[in-house]
N, C-alpha and C positions, 0 to 999 in steps of 0.2 A: 714476875716472869723470871725464870732462871736464865742466866746469861748464855747466849749462843756465841760460840767462838768464831766470829767472822764467817757466818754461813754463806756459802756460795753455791748456787744451783749448778748442776752439770749441764752440758751443752744441749742435751735432749729434753730437759725438763724446765718448765716455767715455774718458778717459786711464786706462789701467791703472796708470800711475805718472807722476808728475812729479818730476824730480830737480832740487832747488833747491840750486845751489851758486854761490858768488860768488868773483870773483878776490880775492886777498889785498891788504890794505892795512894800514897801521899805525893807522888810525883805530879808536878804541874807543868803546863806548856803555855807558851805565849800566844794568845789569840791574834796578836798583830803580825805574827810571822806569816809570810805569804804561803808557806807550806803547811799551815795549821790545819789539822783535821780533827773536828770534835770527837770523832769516833776513836781517836788515839789518845785523847786527853783523859787520863785516869782520874784527875782531880775532880772531874765533873760527876763521878759516879759515887753512889752511896753503897752501903753494905748490901750484899746479895746473899742468896741461899748458900749455905756452906756445902762444899763438895762432899763432906762427910755424910750428907743426907742423900747422896746419889743412890739410885735404884740399881743401875747396871752400868758397866763400862763398855758394853758392846753396842755398835750401831745397828745390829740385826734387829729387825722389827719384832716386837713381842706385844700381842694384843692382851689387854687386861680385862678381866671379867668382874673385878671388884674395884670399887672406888678406893683410892689411896687415902691415907689418914689426912693429908692436907689436900684441900680442893685444888685440882690442877688448873693451869691456865687453859681457858677455853677459846679456841680459834674458830669463829663462825663466818661462813661465806655464803652469800646469796648471789648466784650467777644467773642472769637472765639473758636468754638468746632471743634475737630478733631475726626476721628473714635475711637481713644483710649479714648476720653472723656467719651464715653458711657460705657466704661469698668471700668476705674479707677477714673472718676469724675474730672480729671484735665483739665483746659482750659487755654488758653492764654488770658492775660488781658493787656489792655492799658488803663490807667486812667489819666485824666487831671483835675486839679482844677484851675479855673479861677475866676476873680473878687474877689480875696481874700482881705479882709480888711487889710490895713497895720498893721503889728505887729512885735515886735522884735524877737519873737521865736514861732515856731509852730511845733508840732510833729504829723505826720500822722501814726497811729498805726494800724496794721492788726492782724488777727487771726494767731498766731504763728504756729499752727498745720496745717493750710490750705494754707500756702503761701510758695513759694520758688523762688529763683532767682529774688528777688526784686532789680530793678535798676532804677536810675533816668535817664530818656531819655533826657529831656530838661527843661530849666527854663527861665523865663523872669522876670526881675526886682526883683530878689531874690539874695541876697549876697552869700549865701551858701546853698547847698542842698546835704545831704548825706544819702544814704541808708544803714541801719545797721540792718541786720537780718530781723525783722518783722516790722520795722518802718523807716520812712523817717524824718530826722531832718532838718527843715528849719530855717535859721537865716537871719534877715534883709529882711523881706517881705515888699515890697514897693507898691505903687499904680500901678494899671494895671498889677499885677503880674500873673504868671501862672507857674505851675509845672506839668510835665507829667512823669509818671512812667510806667514801664512794669514789668510783673511778671507772674508766673504760680500760679493758684489758684485752689483748689479743691472745686467745688461748685455744681456738678451734683450728684444727688442721683437717683438710679434705683429703682422704686417701684415694678417692675415686670410687666409682660404682655405688654412689650413694652412702658411703661410710665416712663418718667423721670421728675424730679422736680429740680428747682433751686430756693432757698430761700435766700433773702438778706435783710439786715437791722439790726438795725434801722438806717435810714438816718435821721439826726437831726442837727439843729443849735440851741444851747441852751446856755444861760448865766444866772446863778443863777436860778430864777424861770421863766424866759422868753424864749419863742420860737420865732425864727425869720424865715422869708421866705427863702427858698432854692429851687434851681432848680436841678433836677436830670434827666439826660438822660442816658439810658442804651440800647445799641445796641447789640443784640445777633445774631451772624452769625453762621449758621450751614452748609453753603455751599451746597454741593451736598448730604449731609447725608439724609437718608430717614426719615425725621421728618416733623411733622406739629404741629402748636400750638393748644392745646386743650383748655386752659383757662389761664387767668391771675387773680391774686388777688393783689390789687383791680382790678375790671373789668374796661373796657374802660368807661369813663364818662367825663363830662365837667371838665376840669382841669387835667385829667389823660388820655393822648392820647396813643393809641396802634396802631401802623402801622405794618401790616403784609405783608410778601412776601413769595415766595416759598423757599427762602434761609435764612430767619431770621425775626426778629421783632425789633422794636424800641419802647421803652417806654419813654415818656417825660412828666414831671409834674413839676408844681410849687406849693409849699405847705407850710404850717406851721404845727408844731407838730412833731410827729414821724411817719416815713413811713417804713413799712415792705412790701416787695413784694414777690410774688411767681409766677413762670412761670412753667406751666405743658406742657410738650411736649409728643407726641405719635408717634410711628412709623407709617408712612403713609401706607395706605392699597392700 
């Protein structure tokens, strides 16, 4: 995974995940210090992808129609709605990260106010993975690694008149001033709830696929820059 420079979601968006990675340096910090923050301890981090390999320096979204030479990080989300989701906004989340670039330390951070019961479900080629409140701490990330987590997240907002919205982002792979390719797949399953898709933003286009069914949708995209998504659902008539 290419380092993200302290990704922080804007106030109107819920980030399904923030990937906190920092470039390597020889500087060390004292873990016994009361103000010690592992996110700031550069000595814990291994070598990362060089900024010379960056694709673009602009955060403007650019959808890709061809796979890059190096397989990009794949961010997969399975979101399941229940009848109570339309009342309180909470959904079940299963999230997997695969094709992560090898690195000594990686932290996956979530919105503290919108997540509960975060647990590590499985790992592959990762020495240690621990869920701690609103973050997952990974150590010893090797080639062909994968980590999957489960959680409850509050992502649904009721607009009124039977309309519900779900906003996520920004999804981004960033190191210094460079943005790198990333694949995001998001499956939203509402089962037998009386819902239909009204619109997505971005809308379906080349490089941003939207697959609909009576019971849910799947968004799949390969892009550079920063991606924010909105899904609007309406009670079926």
